C-alpha atoms as one frame of an Amber mdcrd trajectory, in Angstrom:
protein
  70.777  93.846 103.064  70.635  97.595 103.676  73.357  98.876 105.988  72.636
 100.893 109.117  73.104 104.616 108.664  75.523 105.730 111.376  76.440 109.380
 111.858  79.706 109.986 113.681  79.527 113.447 115.217  82.163 115.595 116.884
  82.373 119.237 117.958  85.529 121.209 117.205  86.793 124.390 118.830  90.292
 125.703 118.102  91.501 122.264 117.021  93.594 123.352 114.059  96.564 121.338
 115.313  94.555 118.105 115.534  91.604 118.293 113.187  93.135 116.852 110.005
  94.644 113.814 111.708  91.546 113.120 113.828  89.205 113.437 110.842  91.321
 111.003 108.814  91.346 108.476 111.678  87.567 108.472 112.046  86.909 108.605
 108.309  88.734 105.289 108.135  86.022 103.812 110.367  83.213 105.410 108.352
  84.663 104.085 105.088  84.737 100.524 106.447  81.067 100.747 107.435  80.056
 102.176 104.083  76.509 102.880 102.971  75.099 106.252 103.996  77.187 106.594
 107.146  78.973 109.924 107.540  81.392 111.835 109.760  79.917 115.192 110.793
  82.156 117.810 112.414  80.714 121.080 113.717  83.088 124.017 114.053  81.967
 125.883 117.181  83.108 129.374 116.227  86.830 128.607 116.375  89.220 131.548
 116.497  91.957 129.675 114.632  91.750 128.128 111.158  89.877 124.982 112.189
  86.941 125.875 109.938  89.126 126.643 106.930  90.750 123.212 107.236  87.379
 121.477 107.661  85.891 123.289 104.694  88.811 122.271 102.502  88.689 118.662
 103.669  84.985 118.249 102.987  85.580 119.262  99.366  88.048 116.393  99.047
  86.409 113.776 101.291  82.812 112.877 100.313  82.050 111.080 103.593  82.824
 114.202 105.648  80.180 116.822 106.416  81.561 120.024 107.937  79.197 122.472
 109.624  80.038 125.985 110.788  78.167 127.673 113.643  78.596 130.533 116.125
  80.316 129.647 119.373  77.903 128.231 121.948  80.010 125.791 123.966  80.701
 122.075 123.844  77.396 120.735 125.158  75.230 122.981 123.016  77.255 121.993
 119.953  76.924 118.295 120.759  73.137 118.704 121.052  73.157 120.592 117.750
  74.960 117.648 116.160  72.578 115.101 117.669  69.593 116.981 116.305  71.250
 117.315 112.921  71.984 113.577 112.712  68.421 112.725 113.730  67.040 115.128
 111.101  69.149 113.332 108.461  67.581 109.982 109.312  70.550 108.381 111.057
  69.776 105.007 112.628  72.587 105.346 115.158  74.706 108.247 116.351  78.256
 107.931 117.638  79.780 110.896 119.468  83.389 111.605 120.241  85.605 114.698
 120.493  88.101 116.158 118.046  91.182 116.264 120.309  92.353 112.726 119.532
  91.987 111.374 123.062  89.796 108.419 122.086  90.862 105.328 120.148  88.847
 104.628 116.967  89.728 100.920 117.102  87.639 100.575 120.273  84.503 101.556
 118.350  84.079  98.126 116.778  82.976  96.431 119.997  80.023  98.821 120.057
  79.315  98.382 116.359  79.128  94.615 116.720  76.537  94.955 119.515  74.524
  97.842 118.070  71.345  95.800 117.688  71.494  94.502 121.260  71.644  97.841
 123.109  70.151 101.300 122.582  72.977 103.049 124.439  76.595 101.906 124.487
  78.863 104.129 126.524  82.561 103.981 127.273  83.964 104.463 130.758  87.467
 105.843 130.902  90.168 103.802 132.630  93.779 104.800 133.200  92.963 108.342
 132.119  95.844 110.505 130.961  94.135 113.892 130.818  95.038 115.204 134.258
  93.875 114.784 137.851  91.425 117.691 137.688  89.368 115.945 135.007  89.301
 112.733 137.029  88.047 114.643 140.066  85.324 116.323 137.994  84.146 112.933
 136.682  83.866 111.603 140.242  81.958 114.703 141.356  79.558 114.417 138.404
  78.919 110.796 139.307  78.021 111.871 142.838  75.802 114.734 141.612  73.894
 112.380 139.298  73.368 109.989 142.190  72.153 112.740 144.523  69.739 114.337
 142.039  68.667 111.430 139.824  69.189 108.662 142.404  71.115 106.643 139.817
  74.729 105.469 139.893  76.644 105.667 136.607  80.148 104.574 135.724  81.125
 107.605 133.630  78.337 110.027 132.780  80.220 112.407 130.493  82.249 110.080
 128.266  82.760 111.422 124.726  82.622 107.897 123.303  79.079 106.606 122.869
  76.931 104.854 120.271  73.205 105.533 120.613  70.062 104.506 118.792  68.602
 107.685 117.324  65.001 106.900 118.175  65.719 106.592 121.890  68.163 109.508
 121.920  65.508 111.736 120.353  63.074 110.960 123.184  65.706 111.856 125.777
  67.027 115.101 124.311  63.483 116.461 124.217  63.884 116.712 127.997  67.141
 118.680 127.835  67.451 122.480 127.382  68.766 123.489 123.951  71.924 125.183
 125.267  72.694 122.722 128.059  76.459 122.407 128.556  76.617 118.970 130.192
  74.255 117.313 127.752  75.986 113.917 127.751  75.738 113.786 131.541  72.005
 114.483 131.356  71.515 111.954 128.534  73.316 109.265 130.510  71.397 110.004
 133.703  68.026 109.949 131.945  68.861 106.775 130.024  69.764 105.015 133.288
  66.711 106.424 135.081  64.399 105.297 132.274  65.965 101.823 132.360  67.075
 102.024 128.753  69.055  99.135 127.304  72.635 100.172 128.165  76.035  98.532
 127.916  79.279  99.967 129.301  82.770  99.350 127.928  86.146 100.222 129.427
  88.027 102.492 127.011  91.425 104.114 126.931  91.648 107.889 127.167  94.889
 109.355 125.926  96.371 112.848 126.326  95.143 115.235 123.635  97.255 114.973
 120.501  98.262 118.629 120.244  97.034 122.048 121.265  95.647 123.308 124.559
  92.449 122.310 126.293  90.011 125.245 126.286  88.322 124.165 129.544  90.278
 124.987 132.702  89.494 123.964 136.273  87.961 127.339 137.188  85.560 127.144
 134.275  84.710 123.519 135.061  83.735 124.471 138.618  81.556 127.322 137.335
  79.851 125.039 134.842  79.335 122.350 137.466  77.706 124.804 139.884  75.263
 125.938 137.229  74.592 122.318 136.282  73.210 121.591 139.746  70.152 123.795
 139.225  69.757 122.635 135.632  69.851 118.995 136.733  67.082 119.697 139.234
  64.910 121.235 136.528  65.516 118.311 134.173  64.825 115.751 136.891  61.626
 117.497 137.940  60.467 117.526 134.322  60.945 113.825 133.762  57.770 111.813
 133.484  57.106 108.431 132.003  59.391 106.932 129.401  58.406 107.794 125.832
């Protein structure tokens, strides 16, 4: 029986301190799945030696695909990765981040149920990444409810397994450079009554390094997202 082709995708920006360990952790999952599944990491114009490390690793690890691109921000890079995985014929796409905050062992519950749901999304419990991030998550939940009239557990979780066919239909509604793409994807999936399952997941402190998104920048991004959300919501029509 032919195995599902799952592309694990993650953006990376100035993650030199973490990238080798995180890649090895997730490659362990990819190796167990086998077949044509791959780990794809996109370097988003890092100013450190993240790309040099990725480039070296992909020469030694055949299941790793490393992509280099100009800096465009987290959301734009995630969309870039989604489109890349879809173009490569992936059946499913799993997204996480490269800072080591998510636990690869918690992926298997989603893998086991991949044929039952089109979208499987983690919701973070007992978060250890600071109060400001928790507040932002609560605000995003409220914004989604106000603009999309849908209540979601955790709209922006970087831990999600999605069926490519349904993801493709949704991202066609999202601007190419949209920063909060996972929030928009979650909101649209809920609004369109897609088949969704939520799982509680742990969310650890980043392994090493410094988070590049501070509270001031988060507020600025969130303010801009309000108008973008309105445009997306107004452009939604029937489910494809």
